[in-house]
Every structure is written in C-alpha cells, then in structure tokens.
C-alpha positions in Angstrom: 0.0 0.0 0.0 2.8 2.4 0.9 4.6 1.7 -2.4 1.5 2.5 -4.4 0.9 5.7 -2.5 4.5 6.7 -3.1 4.1 6.1 -6.8 0.9 8.0 -7.0 2.4 11.0 -5.1 5.4 11.0 -7.5 3.1 10.9 -10.5 1.1 13.8 -9.1 4.3 15.9 -8.5 5.5 15.2 -12.1 2.1 16.2 -13.5 2.2 19.4 -11.5 5.7 20.3 -12.4 5.1 20.0 -16.2 2.8 22.4 -18.0 0.2 20.4 -19.9 0.5 22.7 -22.8 4.3 22.0 -23.2 3.6 18.2 -23.0 0.9 18.3 -25.6 3.1 20.6 -27.8 5.9 18.1 -27.6 3.6 15.3 -28.6 2.3 17.2 -31.6 5.8 18.2 -32.7 6.9 14.5 -32.6 3.7 13.6 -34.5 4.3 16.1 -37.2 7.9 14.7 -37.7 6.7 11.1 -37.9 3.9 12.1 -40.3 6.2 13.9 -42.6 8.5 10.9 -42.6 5.7 8.5 -43.4 4.4 10.7 -46.3 7.9 10.9 -47.8 8.3 7.1 -47.4 5.0 6.4 -49.1 5.7 8.7 -52.0 9.1 7.0 -52.5 7.5 3.6 -52.5 4.9 4.7 -55.0 7.6 6.2 -57.3 9.6 3.0 -57.0 6.6 0.9 -57.9 5.7 3.1 -60.9 9.2 3.1 -62.2 9.4 -0.7 -62.0 6.0 -1.0 -63.9 7.0 1.2 -66.7 10.7 0.2 -67.0 10.0 -3.4 -68.1 12.3 -4.0 -71.0 
C-alpha cells in the first residue's frame, strides 16, 4: 500500500511540475515529424513501384 501511494504521489508531482501545454506541444511536434517521414516514405515507394512497372524491357 505504501509503495502504491508513493508512486501516486510521485506521478502527481511530475504532473504538476510539467505544464500540460508543453507536454501536448511536444507530442504534436513529434507527431508532425513522424507524419512527414511516413508521407515521404509512401511517396518514395509509389515512385519506385511506378518506375518498376514502366521500365519493363
């Protein structure tokens, strides 16, 4: 019981010490980076597939 209460108190202190806006902002910045990477990867795969289809000799 004491261990669980200690963990809950530590979590509460961490949540108070961080501003929720900065946490959400960091999550969205990471999401934008990953999204851009995925879009570039999908475009590269599509270009690769199209080049393989039309380059059959």
